[in-house]
Every structure is written in structure tokens, then in C-alpha cells.
C-alpha positions as CSV (number, residue, x, y, z in Angstrom):
1,M,107.5,64.3,79.2
2,G,105.4,61.2,79.3
3,K,103.8,61.8,75.9
4,V,106.7,63.2,73.8
5,T,104.6,63.5,70.6
6,G,101.4,64.7,72.4
7,F,101.6,68.2,71.1
8,L,101.7,66.8,67.5
9,E,98.7,64.5,68.0
10,I,96.3,66.3,70.2
11,K,94.6,69.6,69.6
12,R,94.2,72.4,72.2
13,E,90.7,72.1,73.7
14,I,89.0,74.2,76.3
15,P,85.5,73.8,77.8
16,V,82.5,75.4,76.3
17,D,80.9,78.2,78.3
18,A,77.2,78.3,79.0
19,P,75.2,80.2,76.3
20,V,75.0,84.0,76.7
21,D,71.2,84.1,77.1
22,E,71.4,81.6,79.9
23,R,74.4,83.0,81.9
24,L,73.0,86.6,81.8
25,T,70.2,85.4,84.1
26,H,72.5,84.8,87.1
27,Y,75.8,85.7,88.7
28,K,77.2,82.2,89.1
29,E,80.3,80.9,87.2
30,F,79.4,79.6,83.8
31,H,82.7,78.0,82.6
32,G,82.4,74.4,81.5
33,H,84.5,71.4,82.3
34,L,86.3,68.8,80.4
35,T,86.2,65.1,81.4
36,E,89.1,63.5,83.2
37,E,90.3,61.8,80.1
38,E,90.1,65.0,78.1
39,M,92.2,66.8,80.7
40,K,94.8,64.0,80.6
41,K,95.1,64.6,76.8
42,Q,95.5,68.3,77.4
43,G,98.3,67.6,79.9
44,A,99.9,65.3,77.3
45,R,100.3,68.4,74.9
46,C,103.0,69.8,77.2
47,M,106.1,69.2,75.1
48,D,109.6,68.3,76.1
49,C,110.7,71.8,75.2
50,G,114.1,71.9,77.0
51,V,113.6,75.4,78.2
52,P,110.1,75.7,79.8
53,T,109.5,79.4,79.2
54,C,106.1,79.0,81.0
55,H,108.2,79.3,84.2
56,W,109.5,82.6,83.1
57,G,106.1,83.8,82.0
58,C,104.5,83.0,85.4
59,P,105.4,85.4,88.2
60,L,105.0,82.6,90.7
61,G,107.4,80.4,88.9
62,N,104.9,77.5,88.9
63,I,106.5,74.2,88.0
64,I,104.1,73.8,85.1
65,P,105.6,71.0,83.1
66,D,105.7,68.8,86.2
67,W,102.0,69.0,87.0
68,N,101.0,68.8,83.3
69,D,102.8,65.5,83.2
70,L,101.3,64.3,86.4
71,V,97.8,65.0,85.1
72,Y,98.6,63.1,81.9
73,H,99.6,60.1,84.1
74,G,96.5,60.4,86.3
75,R,98.5,61.3,89.4
76,W,96.2,64.1,90.5
77,E,97.1,64.2,94.2
78,E,100.8,64.6,93.4
79,A,99.8,67.3,90.9
80,I,98.2,69.5,93.6
81,R,101.2,69.0,95.9
82,R,103.5,70.2,93.1
83,L,101.2,73.1,92.4
84,H,101.0,74.2,96.0
85,K,104.8,74.4,96.2
86,T,104.7,77.7,94.4
87,N,101.0,78.8,94.6
88,N,98.9,79.2,97.7
89,F,95.6,79.6,95.9
90,P,95.5,77.8,92.5
91,E,91.7,77.6,92.7
92,V,91.8,81.5,92.4
93,T,94.5,81.9,89.7
94,G,92.9,79.1,87.7
95,R,89.9,81.3,87.4
96,V,91.0,84.9,87.3
97,C,94.6,85.0,86.1
98,P,95.2,86.2,82.5
99,A,97.6,83.3,82.0
100,P,100.9,84.9,81.1
101,C,102.3,81.3,81.3
102,E,100.3,80.4,78.2
103,E,101.6,83.4,76.3
104,A,105.1,82.2,77.1
105,C,104.4,78.6,76.2
106,V,106.7,77.3,73.5
107,L,103.6,76.0,71.6
108,N,102.3,79.6,71.6
109,I,104.9,80.5,68.9
110,H,102.1,79.2,66.7
111,R,99.3,80.6,68.9
112,N,98.3,77.1,70.1
113,P,99.6,76.9,73.8
114,V,99.0,74.2,76.3
115,T,95.7,74.8,78.3
116,I,97.8,75.6,81.5
117,K,95.1,77.7,83.2
118,E,92.4,75.1,82.6
119,I,94.6,72.3,83.9
120,E,95.5,74.4,87.0
121,R,91.8,75.1,87.8
122,T,90.9,71.4,87.3
123,I,93.7,70.2,89.6
124,A,92.6,72.6,92.4
125,D,88.9,71.9,92.1
126,R,89.4,68.1,92.1
127,A,91.8,68.3,95.0
128,F,89.2,70.0,97.1
129,D,86.5,67.6,96.0
130,E,88.6,64.6,96.9
131,G,89.6,66.1,100.2
132,W,93.3,66.2,99.4
133,I,93.7,69.8,100.6
134,K,93.7,69.8,104.4
135,P,94.6,72.4,107.0
136,R,98.4,72.5,107.5
137,I,98.8,73.2,111.2
138,P,102.3,74.2,112.4
139,T,104.0,71.8,114.7
140,R,105.8,74.6,116.6
141,R,105.3,78.2,117.5
142,T,108.1,80.8,117.5
143,G,106.5,83.2,120.0
144,K,106.6,86.0,117.4
145,K,103.5,88.0,116.4
146,V,103.0,89.4,113.0
147,A,100.3,91.8,111.7
148,V,99.3,91.6,108.1
149,V,97.2,94.6,106.9
150,G,95.0,93.9,103.9
151,S,93.4,90.6,103.1
152,G,93.6,90.5,99.3
153,P,95.7,87.8,97.6
154,A,99.0,89.3,98.8
155,G,97.9,89.5,102.4
156,M,96.3,86.1,102.5
157,A,99.4,84.4,100.9
158,C,101.7,86.3,103.3
159,A,99.6,85.4,106.3
160,Q,99.4,81.7,105.4
161,Q,103.2,81.4,104.8
162,L,104.1,83.2,108.0
163,N,101.6,81.0,110.0
164,W,103.2,77.9,108.4
165,A,106.6,79.2,109.6
166,G,105.2,79.1,113.2
167,H,104.5,82.8,113.8
168,T,101.3,84.0,115.3
169,V,99.6,85.9,112.5
170,T,96.7,88.4,112.7
171,L,95.2,89.4,109.3
172,F,93.5,92.8,109.4
173,E,90.8,93.8,106.9
174,K,88.9,97.1,106.8
175,S,85.8,95.5,105.1
176,D,83.4,93.2,106.8
177,R,84.7,90.1,105.0
178,I,88.1,88.7,104.1
179,G,89.3,88.8,100.5
180,G,90.0,92.4,99.5
181,L,89.5,92.9,95.8
182,L,89.0,89.2,95.3
183,R,85.9,89.6,97.3
184,Y,84.5,92.9,96.3
185,G,86.3,93.8,93.0
186,I,85.9,90.5,91.0
187,P,82.3,89.7,89.9
188,D,80.8,86.4,91.1
189,F,80.4,85.2,87.5
190,K,84.2,85.1,87.3
191,M,84.8,83.6,90.7
192,E,82.1,82.7,93.2
193,K,82.9,83.8,96.7
194,H,82.6,80.4,98.4
195,I,86.0,79.8,96.8
196,I,87.5,82.4,99.1
197,D,85.4,81.3,102.1
198,R,86.7,77.8,101.8
199,R,90.4,79.0,102.0
200,V,89.6,81.4,104.8
201,G,88.0,78.6,106.9
202,M,91.1,76.4,106.3
203,M,93.5,79.2,107.2
204,G,91.5,79.8,110.4
205,E,91.9,76.1,111.3
206,E,95.6,76.5,110.7
207,G,95.8,79.3,113.3
208,V,95.5,82.6,111.4
209,E,93.4,85.1,113.3
210,F,91.1,87.4,111.3
211,R,90.1,90.9,112.3
212,T,87.5,92.3,109.9
213,S,85.8,95.7,110.0
214,C,89.1,97.1,111.3
215,D,90.5,100.1,109.5
216,V,94.2,100.1,110.6
217,G,95.3,103.7,111.1
218,V,91.8,104.6,112.3
219,D,90.5,101.8,114.6
220,I,94.0,101.0,115.7
221,S,96.9,103.5,115.3
222,A,100.2,102.9,113.6
223,D,102.0,103.2,117.0
224,E,99.6,100.7,118.7
225,L,100.1,98.2,115.8
226,R,103.9,98.4,116.0
227,A,103.8,98.1,119.8
228,Q,101.6,95.0,119.7
229,F,103.4,93.1,117.0
230,D,107.0,92.1,116.2
231,A,106.5,92.8,112.5
232,V,104.0,94.4,110.3
233,V,103.3,93.6,106.6
234,L,101.4,96.2,104.5
235,C,99.4,94.4,101.8
236,G,96.6,96.9,101.1
237,G,95.6,97.6,97.6
238,A,96.5,100.5,95.2
239,M,93.0,101.8,95.8
240,K,93.5,105.4,94.6
241,A,91.4,105.3,91.5
242,R,92.3,107.5,88.5
243,D,89.7,110.3,88.3
244,L,88.5,112.3,85.3
245,P,88.5,116.0,86.3
246,V,86.3,117.4,83.5
247,P,83.2,119.6,83.6
248,G,80.2,117.6,84.8
249,R,82.2,115.1,86.8
250,D,80.1,115.9,89.9
251,L,76.8,115.0,88.2
252,K,74.8,112.1,89.7
253,G,75.3,109.0,87.8
254,V,79.1,109.3,87.3
255,H,80.8,106.7,89.5
256,F,84.1,105.0,90.0
257,A,83.9,101.4,88.7
258,M,84.8,99.9,92.1
259,E,81.8,101.7,93.7
260,F,79.6,99.9,91.2
261,L,81.2,96.5,91.4
262,T,81.6,96.4,95.2
263,M,78.0,97.4,95.7
264,N,76.7,94.7,93.4
265,N,78.9,92.0,95.0
266,R,77.7,93.1,98.4
267,R,74.1,92.7,97.4
268,I,74.8,89.2,95.9
269,A,76.4,88.3,99.2
270,G,73.1,89.1,100.9
271,D,73.8,92.6,102.2
272,V,70.7,94.9,102.3
273,I,71.4,98.0,100.2
274,P,68.4,100.4,99.8
275,D,67.4,100.9,96.2
276,E,68.0,104.7,96.4
277,E,71.6,104.0,97.3
278,F,72.3,101.1,95.0
279,I,74.1,101.9,91.7
280,S,72.2,100.0,89.1
281,A,72.5,99.8,85.3
282,K,68.9,98.5,84.9
283,G,67.2,100.2,82.0
284,K,70.0,102.7,81.7
285,R,72.3,103.7,78.9
286,V,75.7,102.9,80.3
287,V,79.1,104.2,79.2
288,I,82.3,102.6,80.6
289,L,85.5,104.6,80.4
290,G,88.5,102.2,80.4
291,G,89.2,99.2,78.3
292,G,90.9,96.9,80.8
293,D,89.7,94.1,83.0
294,T,87.8,96.4,85.4
295,G,85.9,97.8,82.5
296,S,85.1,94.3,81.3
297,D,83.8,93.4,84.7
298,C,81.6,96.5,84.6
299,L,80.3,95.4,81.2
300,G,79.3,91.9,82.3
301,T,77.7,93.2,85.5
302,S,75.8,95.9,83.5
303,H,74.4,93.2,81.2
304,R,73.2,91.1,84.2
305,Q,71.5,94.1,85.8
306,G,69.5,94.7,82.6
307,A,71.2,97.7,81.0
308,L,69.4,99.3,78.0
309,S,72.7,99.7,76.2
310,V,76.5,99.6,77.1
311,H,79.4,101.4,75.4
312,Q,83.0,100.8,76.5
313,F,85.5,103.5,75.5
314,E,89.3,103.3,75.6
315,I,91.6,106.3,75.1
316,M,94.4,104.2,73.6
317,P,94.4,103.0,70.0
318,K,92.8,99.6,69.2
319,P,95.5,96.9,69.8
320,P,96.5,94.5,67.0
321,E,94.9,91.1,67.0
322,D,98.2,89.3,67.0
323,R,101.8,89.8,67.9
324,T,103.9,92.4,66.1
325,D,107.6,92.7,65.6
326,N,108.0,94.8,68.8
327,M,106.0,92.1,70.8
328,P,107.9,88.9,70.1
329,W,107.3,85.6,71.8
330,P,107.6,84.8,74.7
331,Y,107.0,88.4,76.0
332,W,103.5,89.4,77.1
333,P,101.8,90.9,74.0
334,F,99.5,93.9,74.2
335,I,97.0,92.6,71.7
336,L,93.2,92.8,71.4
337,R,91.6,90.6,74.1
338,T,88.0,89.7,74.1
339,S,86.6,88.6,77.4
340,S,83.5,86.6,78.1
341,S,81.8,89.8,79.0
342,H,82.6,91.3,75.6
343,E,81.0,88.2,74.0
344,E,77.8,89.0,75.8
345,G,77.2,92.3,74.0
346,G,77.9,96.0,74.1
347,Q,79.8,98.3,71.9
348,R,83.6,98.8,72.2
349,D,85.5,101.8,70.7
350,W,89.1,103.1,71.0
351,S,91.0,106.3,70.7
352,I,88.3,108.3,72.4
353,S,88.9,111.1,75.0
354,T,86.1,112.4,77.2
355,K,85.8,116.2,77.2
356,S,82.8,116.7,79.6
357,F,79.5,115.4,80.9
358,S,76.2,117.3,80.9
359,G,72.7,116.8,82.2
360,S,69.8,118.4,84.0
361,N,68.5,118.4,87.6
362,G,71.9,117.3,88.7
363,K,71.9,114.0,86.7
364,V,74.1,113.0,83.9
365,E,72.4,112.7,80.5
366,K,75.2,113.1,77.9
367,I,78.9,112.4,77.5
368,H,80.9,114.6,75.2
369,C,83.8,113.0,73.5
370,V,86.5,113.6,70.8
371,R,88.5,111.1,68.8
372,V,92.3,111.2,69.3
373,E,95.4,109.9,67.6
374,F,99.0,109.4,68.9
375,V,101.6,111.2,66.9
376,T,105.4,110.6,67.1
377,Q,107.3,113.8,67.4
378,P,110.8,114.5,65.9
379,D,112.4,113.6,69.3
380,G,110.6,110.2,69.3
381,K,108.1,111.1,71.9
382,R,104.5,110.0,71.2
383,V,101.8,112.6,72.1
384,M,98.1,112.5,72.0
385,Q,96.3,114.9,69.7
386,E,92.6,115.5,69.1
387,I,91.4,114.8,65.6
388,P,89.8,118.0,64.2
389,N,86.0,117.8,63.7
390,S,85.7,114.4,65.4
391,E,83.6,115.6,68.4
392,F,80.5,113.6,69.2
393,D,78.0,113.2,72.0
394,L,76.4,110.1,73.4
395,E,73.3,109.8,75.7
396,A,74.2,108.3,79.0
397,D,72.4,107.6,82.3
398,L,75.3,105.9,84.0
399,V,79.0,106.5,83.5
400,L,81.6,104.2,85.1
401,L,85.2,105.3,85.5
402,A,87.4,102.2,85.0
403,M,90.6,103.9,84.1
404,G,92.9,102.2,86.5
405,F,94.6,103.1,89.8
406,T,97.4,105.6,90.6
407,G,98.7,103.9,93.7
408,P,98.0,103.4,97.4
409,R,96.4,106.0,99.6
410,Q,99.2,107.6,101.4
411,E,97.0,109.5,103.9
412,G,96.5,107.9,107.2
413,L,98.4,104.7,108.0
414,L,101.2,105.1,105.5
415,S,101.9,108.7,106.4
416,D,101.6,107.9,110.1
417,L,104.3,105.3,109.7
418,K,106.5,107.9,108.0
419,L,107.4,105.5,105.2
420,D,109.5,106.4,102.1
421,F,107.8,106.1,98.7
422,D,109.1,105.3,95.3
423,P,108.7,107.7,92.3
424,R,105.3,106.2,91.5
425,G,104.0,106.8,95.0
426,N,104.2,103.1,96.1
427,V,105.8,102.0,99.4
428,K,109.5,101.7,98.9
429,V,111.1,98.5,100.0
430,D,114.5,96.7,100.0
431,E,115.3,93.2,98.6
432,D,113.7,91.6,101.6
433,Y,110.5,93.7,101.1
434,M,111.2,95.8,104.2
435,S,110.3,99.4,104.1
436,S,112.3,102.4,105.3
437,V,110.9,101.6,108.8
438,P,112.6,98.6,110.4
439,G,110.1,95.8,111.0
440,V,107.5,97.2,108.6
441,F,107.2,95.4,105.3
442,A,105.1,95.8,102.2
443,A,104.0,93.6,99.3
444,G,101.5,93.4,96.5
445,D,99.7,96.4,95.0
446,M,100.8,98.7,97.8
447,K,104.4,98.0,96.9
448,R,104.2,97.6,93.1
449,G,101.0,99.3,92.0
450,A,97.9,97.7,90.7
451,S,98.8,94.4,89.1
452,L,97.8,90.8,88.7
453,V,96.7,88.3,91.3
454,V,99.7,86.1,90.5
455,W,102.1,89.0,91.3
456,A,100.2,89.7,94.5
457,I,100.6,86.0,95.7
458,Y,104.2,86.0,94.7
459,E,105.0,89.2,96.6
460,G,103.1,88.0,99.6
461,R,105.2,84.9,99.7
462,Q,108.4,86.8,99.2
463,A,107.6,89.3,101.9
464,A,106.9,86.4,104.3
465,I,110.4,85.2,103.6
466,G,111.8,88.6,104.5
467,V,109.7,88.8,107.7
468,D,110.8,85.3,108.7
469,K,114.5,86.3,108.2
470,Y,114.0,89.5,110.1
471,L,112.4,87.7,113.1
472,M,114.5,84.5,113.1
473,G,117.8,85.4,111.4
474,S,117.1,82.9,108.5
475,S,114.0,81.6,106.8
476,I,112.5,78.1,106.4
477,L,110.1,79.4,103.7
478,T,110.5,79.2,100.0
């Protein structure tokens, strides 16, 4: 590395976010920026570690030390080229990725990693500002047509890669706008949607065709799709939300998290949603069930809508604040993570199981819970047990179920294609990402279950290689 002793001389520094009272008044991004010189110093902290475990930690295999060093030397245009070798959308991952690369950074042995995510975002944003990112139009066309179903990060990455290989690509999306969960699942305060629109416009210039408001399997049948295209790639999400079948689940005011988040994002985008249909936290006592990222997004959105109070419950025990012996570096540690939304307020609690909901006139008014503990049995299996006399009630006007997803919806398109599924209910594929039906591929959440944006981009790219090999005998993609 250019600054061999940089990690000894320079402290980790990240930008300061806007104050809570200010950012709660809007839905725009509020993350600050470092100056160019400050970013160069952060790039200089990337040490000559010999074995860059950040590569291993990043599903995309980003060439992180290279672009850290290029930033340190002020070679920003080269840095975006190196970043694009492995990542189609660094402007997205630089905003919403949990940065497993930083957890695997050698400097993180002492909990002081290189600011990899911040450097990535800065490279991408500067590259767009400077006009270095331009449409990459294929110089030849193969005559092969490919349908990509689902326009989330896996579908967008797959479509872009296949288009660059010279195939004619049509990207199908059941919603009215491209982006999948990037568009409607992630709040604007984490990523404003012009970030997606900019890439979509560029992909359109490159030759990708977009068909929105088209529910494949309904508006176009599986047989029609296969007849019209030489290959099909399934990149839909794992959208079957985990439900909570307890008494009172059918009361008004109990909703899946994605109903709540999607509706809010649509309204921010300018869609007209009647007040009587809109799920709002304004003036309400909100309870969020689920302690992950989706629950955190519900928390931040509830604050901005003007919730009276917000509680976030998790059924699992409270994680440790630091690594334990069974979570050694450089593995991803399941530790307590505090998001920007948690910093904005609300109450968090762990080891809580929901027994039922109750209310009057068909509306939820209370949630009934019990505290639980996980006990190790003689055979080594851990089981959840209720703690005696720990029952409690909490007043609630809005309950949001953010307990994760159980896999893709098999009804409709997937069953019509007569695909095989793995034991978890995801589409089963081979090493080239092809399903049990020749010419039909799958990638992203539909293939691996609900996961990270970086995994989705990686799998979209890998599926594109498989499709290219299937159509051409070999692939020019990497």
C-alpha cells in the first residue's frame, strides 16, 4: 500500500449524521460527507495486511485494497473502474450494505476497521458527479433474447451483465416502477430513489428493455415466456412474510411490515393513497415485532410519521455488544447493532413472545406478551421456554410484523414452471444457477432466501455467466 504506516498514524473517521430533531422532519438522506483530503486519509489506513480478508468478507469479492489505495493517491476515476469490476451498483451498496467487509478487515481485530463502506459510497457518488460513469453500449448483439423476472438488485445486475454480453434483455417487474425492494422496501432516508432512477435510465440507454406493471405468471404465462425468450432468469424476492397466527391477528391495525413501508414509499414518490387506506403511525402507539433491519426501517418511518410511542420487540435474547469466543474474527458476528433509527428514539426489548392481540370494534388495542428464555437440553438442543409469571400487556394502536420471510411464493409462476425446490422452499439450481427446467435460471432471494443486497448482486452476476454459457457455449462475463 502507498501509506504503509497509515493505519498507525490515522484514526478511523466517519461523517457526522444530521441531528435527530432535524432529520425526523423529512425522508431525505441525512448522512454527512468527509472532504476529499479526509477521504484520502481514510484510504491510507488500508494496511499492507498480506491476506486481505475483506475480500473474503464481501460476497462480491470487491477488490477493496486496490481502490482504497487509489483513493489515497487521488486516482478517483481509476477507483470507480476497479470498483465496477465486481460491483454493478456501488452507489447502492455504499448506502445500504451492512459492510461485512469491515467486520472482516484485519484492523477490526481491534474493532477499528477501515471505513470501506464510506469510501465506496464516496467513490460512486463522485464518479457520477464527475460524469465518469457512462452508458456501456454493446458493440455486438448475439441475437439471443433473455427475460429477467424481478427488478431488485439481483435482477438489475443480471440484466445489465447479460446486456453487456450482447443479448437482448427484457426486465419484467410486477410493480409500477423498477427496483423491487430497493424501491419499495428501503426507506428514502436510507437511500433516495433517484439513485435507482439514475441507473435505470443508464441501463435503458445501454439497451435493456423494461416492462413494469407486468405480473409474470398472470399477465404473461410461463409457457408464453419460455416461447418468446431463449432463456429466463427468475430474480423475484423471497416475499412470503413470516406471519404470527395468534388470537387477534385479524384485528385492524395489525399489518406486515412491507405493507407499511411500501405504502409510505409510494406516497413519498407521489402516488395518491386515500387517508382511509394509508397505514399511518401518526399519533399511534406502535409495536414492531422483529429486531432486524426491516424492524429498524419501520422504527425510523414511524418516528417520521409522528408516532406517539414505538416499542420494538425481538423474540431472541439480546445479543452481546462485542464478539464472543464462538464469533471470532473475521467471521460475521451476531452482536448488538444500533441503527440510525434506533438512535432516533423508541424502546427496544428482547426475549419476548407475543401470545395474542385484543381490541374492540374490530381494532387492535393491546398486545399480550410473555418473556422467554432459551434452555439447553441434555441432548444439546436449545429450546424456548416461557418464564413463569412474566406475562404483560402493552397498549397498541398499530402492530407491524417484521419477523422476516420464509421464501418465495411458489404459487403461480414457479408452480406453473414445474420447478424443483430445495428443503427451504427456494428454487433449486445447479452450479450454473440453472433450475431443474433447462433454460430457466434463478438468482438472489428466490434462490437463496431473504438476504443482503451484496449477495443479490453477486448472484445476479453469477446467473448471468450461467445464462451466457448456456446460450453461447462459453461466457465472456466475469
